[in-house]
N, C-alpha and C positions, 0 to 999 in steps of 0.2 A: 508610717515611717518606722523602720526598725533601727533602734539606736545601738551603738556599740556597748557591749557589756561593761559595767563598772568592775573595778577590782573588788574581790570578795573581802568583806570586813575581817579583821583579825579574829582568828578562832572560828571562822565560818568555813565549813566543809563545802567543797564544790558540789553543785547540783549534778546528778540527782541523789548524791549520797547524804545530803544534809537532812537529817530527820526532823530538825526544827522547822524546816520549810515545808515538809510534807510531800515533796515530790510533785508529781502532776499526772494528769490524764488528758489525752486527746481523744475526742469522740466524733464519730461520723455515723449518725443513726438514720438509716434509710428504711423504706417500707419493707424491703426484703432482707437486707443484711445490716448488722450493726458491727462497726469496726472500732476497736479501741487500742490505743498505744499507751502503755503504762511506763512512766519514767523508771529507769533502773532495771526493767525487766528485759528490755531489748527484744520484745515480741509485739506482734500485732494480733489481737483477737479478731476473728472474722467469723461471725456466727449468725444464724437466723434471728431476725427481729421478732421474737416471741416472748411474751411474759414468762411462760413456762413451756418447755418443749413437751412433745407427746400428743396423745389424742386430745382433741378439743383445744388446741393451742390458740391463744388470743394474740392478735396482731395489733399492737398499740399505735403503730405509725402507718399511715396510708397516704401514698402519693404526695409526700412532702408536708403532711400535716400530722401533728401528734393528736390523735383522737382519744387516747386513754392515758392521761398523765400519770395516774396512779399505777397503771400497768407498766408504763415506761420506767417508773421509779423502781418497781419490783424487779424488772428485768435488769436494771443497772446494779441493783444490790446483789442479785444472783450472780451476775457476771464478774463484778469488780470488788464487791465487799470484802472477799477473802484474799484479794490480790494486792490490796493497799496496806502499807505499813500501819500497824496499830498505833493509836494515840497521835496520829498526825492528820493534818487537814490539807488535802491536795489543792493545787490550782488546776482548774478544769477549763479546757478550750473545746468548744462545741462548734462544729460546722452547721450552717443553716442554709436552706434554699434562699436564693436571691429575692424572689418574689414571694409575697406573703411571709416574709422572714420575721416580721415583728411578732406575729402570733406564735410562730414556731419558737422563737427565742424565749418568749414569755413562758410557754409551757415547758420548754427544755430546762430553763432555770429552776422551775419548780420541781421537776423530776430529779434533777441532779442534786438537789438538797439531800437526798438519801445518802450521798457520799460525804456529807459534811464538808463541803469545800470551803477554803478560805477565800476563794474568789472564782468567778465564772466569767470567761471571755467568750464572745461569739465571733465567728468569722464567716463571711459568705463562702459557700463551697467553691465557687469559681476562683476566688482569690487563693484559697487553700491549694487548689489544683496547680495554680501558677507557681506558688511557692515550692511545691513538691518538685515541679519540673525545672526549677531554677530559671524561670523565664525572665526575659528583660522587661521589667514593668515600666521602664521609661518610655516604651513605645506602645501604641495601641495594640491590644491583644484580644482575640476572640477565643473564648473557651466554650467548647461543646461538651457537655457532661450528660452522657446517656446512661441513666440508671435502669433499674428493673421496672419501675412504674412512673418515673418522672424524667423528663429530658429538658435541660435548660441550655439556651444559647445566650452567652453573656459577653458584652464588650467591656473590657477594663481599660481605663485611661489613667495613666499615672498610678496604677494599682487599685483604683477605685472603680466602682460600678458606674458606668456611663449609660448603658442601655441593657435591657434583658428581655428575653421571651421564654415562655415555658409551655409545655404540653404534658398532659397527664397520660403519657404513653411511654413505654420503654420495652426493654428486652423480655420482661416477664409477661408481656401481653402478646408476644409473637406466637401465632398458631396458624392453622389453615385459613381462618377468617381474617387474620391480621398478619400479613407477611412482613418480612424484614423491610421490604421496600417502603411500607407505610411509615416506619420510623425515620428512614433516610429522607423521605419526602417531607416529613414534618420539620426536620432540621433545615432543609433547603428553603422551605416556605418561610420559616422564622427568620433565617438569615436574609432572605430577599426582602422581607418586610422591614428589617432594620436598615438595609441599604437604601430603600426608597424613602424612609422617613428621616434619614440622617442628612441634615443640610450642611454637614461638614464632610471632609474626606476621611474621617477617622475609621469608620466601618470598612470602607474600601481599602484603606491602607492595611488594616488588620487582616482582612481577608486575603490580600495579596501576599502577605507573609506566611499565611497558612494557619488555619485554626488549630488550637491545642485541643486534642481529643482525649477525654477521660471517661471513666465509668465502664461498666461491663460491656457496653456496646462497642467500645474500642477494640475488644477482643474478637469481634464478629466480622469476618471478611464480607459476609452478605450485606452488612450495613456499610462498612468503610469503603468498599468498592463503589457502591452507589453514591456515597457522599462525595468521593473524589470527582466523579463525573458530574454530579448535580451542582456542586459548588464551583467547579472549574478552578480548583485551588488545591495545592498540596496539603495533606493532613499531617500533623505532627502528634503522634500518639505518645502519651506520657508513659514511661516505663512502669510496669505493674499498674495499669490505669485504674483498675477496680479499687485499689487502696490509696490512690493519689491524694484524695481529700484528707484522709486521716493522717497521712505522712506530712502534708502541708500544715495541718493543725499542730502536729508535733513540733515542727520547726518554729511556729509562732509561740508555742508553749516554752520552748527553750529560750527564745528571745525575751519573752515576757518575764520569765523567771530571773533574768539577769538584772532586773530592776527591783530592788527591795521596796520601792514606792508603789508597786502594783497593788491596786485596791480592789480589783475584781470588777471594775466598771468597764463598760464597753467604750470603744472610741466612738466618735460621732457616727450616727447611722449613715449608710450609703444609700442614696435614693436614685434609682434609674431615672433618666430624664425622659 
């Protein structure tokens, strides 16, 4: 639940100008691209997920898993260390895959320590996408997030994860041996599985409204056209779908910063049923 901001204390400058609060950072770290939103900068970084660029580049995140925590920390320090105000401690919001999210959150928290945060919040990527789209979270919502090497289909009910599926396949895998149709078929199969196992009408209701489509796959007509036919439902692409997750995390960051009581602890974990 996002609460209404409290009035700023006397002498307290509005965020993100308050140096005492340290501003904040929203992060979406994928296996191919890392995106960051820095409070007060008004920009989004969108760069390859590599510890250091150039020959022999090391990729510390693979298919929704942080496989090199130290390398991830060095990447964050390289990208953001010089962009944050000195002598401040930012609040950091990190998106995380819905499934296997606990392991990801644990490693992400360790890596983010390089930024000296005053608190770290995590948010399921699907919820961040919904926030970026301004979706009606009072109704069941299907989010299809097609990344470079990971695709998730998530059912949100009242804004929380109700069910989820994933496949280690994405746009970065498309070649002659793996056509775009494979990615679309995987999404259809996951959605069909959710429909069959749902003993309520929630998945069907969300599908009839039209899935929310995000990630780089939303920019590929060779995928979206097949999805429309395979799901027999209209698709609702999020504006700038490849940066939707980090923009949603930025919205959560703004809401979280409105509460001086923010301690950096996560809300109760959301478990798919």
